[in-house]
C-alpha positions, -999 to +999 in steps of 0.1 A: -002-002-002+008+034-008+025+057+022+012+090+027+023+120+046-002+113+072+013+081+081+047+086+079+048+116+100+022+096+124+039+067+141+007+052+154-013+053+128+018+035+107+011+011+133-025+009+127-016+011+092+007-022+093-014-043+114-045-040+090-023-051+063-009-080+086-049-087+095-059-086+056-030-109+046-034-132+072-072-134+064-059-139+028-038-168+042-058-186+058-088-189+029-061-196+002-052-229+032-090-237+037-090-239+000-054-260-008-062-282+024-098-289+003-085-295-025-056-319-010-082-341+004-100-343-024-064-357-043-062-382-010-095-394-016-091-399-048-062-418-050-065-437-013-074-467-028-045-470-045-020-458-020-037-479+002-032-513-024+004-499-020+008-495+017-001-532+020+016-544-007+049-527+006+042-540+042+035-573+027+071-574+006+091-563+042+079-589+058+088-616+032+124-598+028+127-596+070+114-637+065+135-646+036+167-628+054+164-645+091+156-679+075+187-681+050+205-658+072+243-678+068+237-679+028+230-637+021+245-621+052+273-643+050+285-637+083+285-598+079+258-573+093+250-562+064+250-572+030+250-550-006+228-559-034+218-539-066+183-524-057+194-519-016+211-535+014+197-556+042+215-550+079+207-581+105+222-579+142+216-606+162+217-595+201+215-616+230+193-603+260+178-617+287+143-633+286+120-611+307+095-633+327+069-627+351+077-640+390+117-622+384+113-593+411+105-622+438+128-646+426+158-616+426+149-610+462+146-650+471+183-652+456+190-620+476+203-605+445+189-567+456+207-544+432+187-561+407+158-542+423+149-507+414+140-494+450+116-464+443+086-482+426+100-515+435+105-535+396+132-556+384+166-536+368+163-553+339+197-536+330+214-551+366+200-583+351+215-582+321+248-581+338+244-612+358+261-647+347+242-670+327+245-696+358+224-671+380+198-664+356+191-702+348+189-706+389+164-680+384+145-692+357+151-678+330+178-672+297+197-655+274+181-651+244+192-641+205+166-613+194+173-604+155+165-568+146+160-561+110+163-528+087+168-524+048+175-498+030+165-494-015+197-481-033+192-444-047+166-438-017 
């Protein structure tokens, strides 16, 4: 908008003029946003059937990929944590963790392993239990189990 001598000379009039411009511009932005969101929602609805099918297909393919890599670990991974292919990479990490069982709190207390019991709210300190030797874990009725962490990357993504 054009400045007039009056708004240039009167700071209060300039402030009011700027506030008016902000209000007008915010109103235009709000109307444009409402229109854009309505158009975006219409496009999403138009493509929903197709995109939902693709999302389900990707989830199915990811599960299939994970099952294959875990089942054929020795062939695909050849002892490595990562295998690279022309269309991407797969990563597989096997981690040994203590199997969390019910009744562990009572078993720790009975075995006198108080350092593995959290005091604030009496509960199992699983980080501490992770450090216990396998023989102690067996006495408590649990064991270390392998937990597989799977991931993949697409080439060029």
